Each structure stands twice: as structure tokens, then as C-alpha cells.
ZATORLO-723800 format. One record per residue (C-alpha): residue number from 1; residue in three letters; x, y, z. Coordinates in Angstrom, 1 decimal. Each point is the difference from the previous one (the first is absolute). Layout:
# ZATORLO-723800
NUM;ALA;X;Y;Z
...
***
This chain:
# ZATORLO-723800
1;MET;-63.8;68.5;33.4
2;ASN;-0.9;2.7;-2.3
3;MET;-3.5;2.1;1.0
4;HIS;-1.7;-1.9;-2.8
5;SER;0.3;-3.2;1.2
6;ASN;-1.2;1.4;3.6
7;LEU;-3.5;1.6;-1.2
8;LYS;-0.5;-3.1;-2.8
9;LYS;0.4;-2.4;3.4
10;ILE;-2.3;2.7;2.2
11;VAL;-2.5;-0.3;-3.3
12;MET;0.4;-3.9;0.6
13;ALA;-0.9;-0.1;3.8
14;ALA;-2.6;2.2;-0.4
15;LEU;-1.2;-2.1;-2.7
16;PHE;-0.3;-2.7;2.4
17;ALA;-1.0;1.2;2.8
18;ALA;-3.5;1.1;-2.2
19;LEU;0.2;-3.3;-1.3
20;ALA;-0.2;-1.4;3.6
21;CYS;-3.1;2.2;1.3
22;VAL;-2.3;-0.9;-3.0
23;ALA;1.2;-3.9;0.5
24;THR;-0.9;0.1;3.3
25;MET;-3.1;2.4;-0.6
26;SER;-1.1;-1.7;-3.1
27;ILE;-1.0;-3.8;0.4
28;ARG;-1.1;-0.2;4.2
29;ILE;-1.5;-3.2;1.2
30;PRO;-1.5;0.2;3.5
31;THR;1.6;-2.2;2.3
32;PRO;-2.6;-1.1;3.1
33;GLY;0.7;1.3;3.7
34;THR;3.1;2.1;-0.9
35;GLY;-1.6;3.2;-1.3
36;GLY;2.8;-0.5;-2.9
37;TYR;0.4;-1.1;-3.5
38;ILE;1.8;-2.1;-2.1
39;HIS;1.7;1.9;-3.5
40;PRO;2.6;-0.6;-2.6
41;GLY;2.3;3.0;1.5
42;ASP;2.6;-2.3;1.4
43;ALA;1.0;-0.8;-3.4
44;ILE;0.8;3.4;-1.0
45;VAL;1.8;0.4;3.4
46;ILE;2.2;-3.3;-0.7
47;LEU;1.0;1.9;-3.0
48;SER;0.3;3.5;0.9
49;GLY;3.1;-1.8;1.6
50;VAL;1.5;-2.5;-2.4
51;ILE;-0.4;2.7;-2.5
52;LEU;0.6;3.1;1.7
53;GLY;2.8;-1.4;2.6
54;PRO;-0.8;0.1;3.6
55;VAL;0.2;3.9;0.9
56;TYR;-2.3;1.2;-2.6
57;GLY;-1.8;-3.0;0.1
58;LEU;-0.8;0.3;3.5
59;LEU;-1.2;4.0;-0.8
60;ALA;-2.1;-1.0;-2.8
61;ALA;-1.8;-3.1;1.9
62;GLY;0.1;1.6;3.0
63;ILE;-1.8;3.1;-1.1
64;GLY;-2.3;-1.5;-2.5
65;SER;-1.2;-3.0;2.0
66;ALA;-0.4;2.8;3.1
67;MET;-2.1;2.6;-2.5
68;ALA;-2.0;-2.7;-0.6
69;ASP;-1.2;-0.4;3.7
70;LEU;0.0;3.9;-0.2
71;LEU;-2.3;0.2;-2.4
72;GLY;-2.0;-2.8;1.1
73;GLY;-1.2;0.9;3.8
74;TYR;2.9;-2.4;1.6
75;PHE;1.6;3.1;1.3
76;ILE;1.0;-2.2;3.0
77;TYR;2.4;-2.3;-2.4
78;VAL;1.6;2.7;-1.5
79;PRO;3.2;-0.2;1.5
80;ILE;-0.5;-3.8;0.9
81;THR;0.1;-0.2;-3.7
82;PHE;2.9;2.2;-0.7
83;ALA;1.8;-1.8;1.6
84;VAL;-0.7;-4.0;-0.7
85;LYS;-0.4;0.9;-4.0
86;GLY;3.0;1.9;0.4
87;ILE;2.3;-2.6;1.7
88;ILE;-1.4;-2.9;-2.7
89;ALA;1.2;2.0;-2.7
90;PHE;3.3;0.8;1.5
91;ILE;0.4;-3.3;0.8
92;ALA;-1.3;-0.8;-3.6
93;GLY;2.8;2.4;-1.2
94;LEU;2.7;-1.9;1.8
95;ILE;-1.1;-3.1;-1.1
96;TYR;0.1;0.6;-3.2
97;GLN;3.4;2.2;-0.4
98;LYS;1.7;-3.2;2.3
99;PHE;-1.0;-2.8;-2.2
100;GLY;-1.4;1.0;-2.9
101;LYS;2.6;-0.1;-2.2
102;THR;-1.4;-2.5;-2.9
103;SER;-3.3;0.2;-1.9
104;LYS;-1.2;-3.2;2.3
105;SER;1.6;1.3;3.3
106;GLN;-1.9;3.3;-1.0
107;TYR;-3.6;-2.2;0.0
108;THR;1.3;-1.4;3.4
109;ALA;0.8;3.3;2.3
110;VAL;-3.4;1.3;-1.7
111;ILE;-1.2;-3.5;2.1
112;LEU;1.8;0.7;3.0
113;GLY;-1.3;3.6;-0.2
114;GLY;-3.6;-1.5;-0.1
115;ILE;0.9;-2.4;2.8
116;THR;1.1;2.5;2.2
117;ASP;-3.2;2.4;-1.0
118;ILE;-2.0;-3.0;1.6
119;ILE;2.0;-0.5;3.1
120;LEU;-0.1;3.3;1.1
121;VAL;-3.6;1.7;-1.2
122;ALA;-1.3;-2.6;2.3
123;GLY;2.8;0.4;2.4
124;GLY;0.0;3.6;0.2
125;TYR;-3.5;0.9;-0.1
126;PHE;-0.5;-3.1;2.4
127;LEU;2.1;2.2;2.4
128;CYS;-0.9;3.1;-0.8
129;GLU;-3.4;-0.7;0.5
130;ILE;0.1;-1.5;3.8
131;PRO;0.1;3.1;1.9
132;LEU;-2.7;1.8;-2.4
133;TYR;-2.8;-3.7;0.2
134;GLY;1.8;-2.5;2.1
135;THR;1.7;-3.1;-0.6
136;ALA;-3.0;-2.3;-1.1
137;SER;-1.3;3.2;-2.9
138;ALA;3.4;0.5;-0.9
139;ALA;0.5;-3.6;-0.2
140;ALA;-3.2;-0.4;-2.3
141;SER;1.4;2.0;-2.9
142;ILE;3.3;-2.7;-0.5
143;PRO;-1.9;-2.2;-2.1
144;ALA;-1.2;3.4;-2.4
145;ASN;3.7;1.2;0.1
146;LEU;1.4;-3.4;-0.8
147;ILE;-2.4;-0.3;-3.1
148;GLN;0.4;3.8;-1.0
149;GLY;4.0;-0.8;0.2
150;LEU;-0.3;-2.8;-2.4
151;GLY;-2.1;1.6;-2.2
152;GLY;2.6;2.9;0.1
153;LEU;3.0;-2.6;-0.6
154;ILE;-2.3;-1.9;-3.1
155;ILE;-0.7;3.4;-1.9
156;ALA;3.1;1.4;0.7
157;PHE;1.8;-2.9;-1.7
158;VAL;-2.2;0.3;-3.3
159;LEU;0.5;3.9;-0.1
160;TYR;3.8;-0.2;0.2
161;PRO;0.9;-1.5;-3.7
162;ILE;-3.0;2.4;-1.1
163;LEU;1.5;3.0;1.7
164;LEU;3.7;-0.7;-0.8
165;ALA;-1.4;0.1;-3.7
166;VAL;-0.3;3.4;0.1
167;PRO;3.5;1.7;-0.7
168;ASP;0.0;3.0;2.2
169;ILE;-1.3;-2.4;2.8
170;ARG;2.5;-2.4;-0.5
171;GLU;2.7;2.8;-0.6
172;THR;-1.0;1.1;3.4
173;ALA;0.4;-2.9;1.6
174;HIS;3.1;-1.0;-1.2
175;SER;0.9;3.5;1.1
176;PHE;-1.2;-0.5;3.5
177;HIS;1.8;-2.8;0.4
178;ILE;3.7;0.3;-1.6
179;GLN;1.5;2.5;2.4
180;PRO;3.4;1.7;-0.6
***
């Protein structure tokens, strides 16, 4: 792998980190009783793994999403968000590498990445919030997190072909998944 290729991957990961941060902060629908909010950032988390592959996807999704928490004043969530969103992108990337061999199976892999997001956002934040707020309050965030995850899946499914229409993104997506 040459230096140009590595630099391109780093730049693309930084771009996706910025997109994750902006998508998380741009549209916020407050969730009653939890102090949290629903946002479209999960779509970028899923697509980070799909397009950038597991490792770069983890870094882009984790850093971008954690930056949104940091900039938004949700300091206690920064490490939780980095871990949860990073793991989601990592798994979405693995699923895409394993099952995304044809055009049709690539869309299926995006959907499976979205299902991973739904499960890990709801479950991950629930588990991490138990010691912070108690079981009842942590459980109160599950419905909003399920809605957020479903929204992320739908938006990712819609954005996927649009992003792949950009030659540099398509080339990058294929270079991350065709490893020697």
C-alpha cells in the first residue's frame, strides 16, 4: 500500500468523522425524560463502517460522534459514545466485507449494519446508563434509541447509493474492502 493510498484513507476517515459530528448535531429531536435527543448521525456511523471498512470506520464514527457529545455539552457520554458508535461502525464494516459481494448483497449488508446500530445503540446506552441513572431511567431511553437506530438505518439505505455515485468515495469503499 502506498503513501498516497494511506493519506487518502486518513482524509476520507476525517471527512466521515466530520460528517458524523455534523449529522449528530444538526437535527436534534429532544427525547422527553431522558435529556437526550434523536438525530440522523447514526446513518453516518453505519456508512462509515460500510464505506471505510471496520478499522477506519470505527475511528471515524467513534471520533465524530464523540466530538458531537463533547461540543454539545454531553461530556459524560464522550467515552460511551466513542465505544458504542465505533463498535457499530466496526461491525457494519465487517458485515459489509463478509456479505457485500454483489450489488444486491451490498444493500442487504447496509440493512444488517443498520440492524446492528438499532441493537447496539439501544442496548449499549442502556447498559452504560444503568450505573449513571439507575435501571428505570436507563430503560426510559430505549424507545428513543430504537427510533434513532431505525432512522439511521433508513437514512443510511437512502444515502448509500448517493455516496457511491461519487467516484472517489466508490473507489475508497472498494479499496477498503479488497485487501491483499
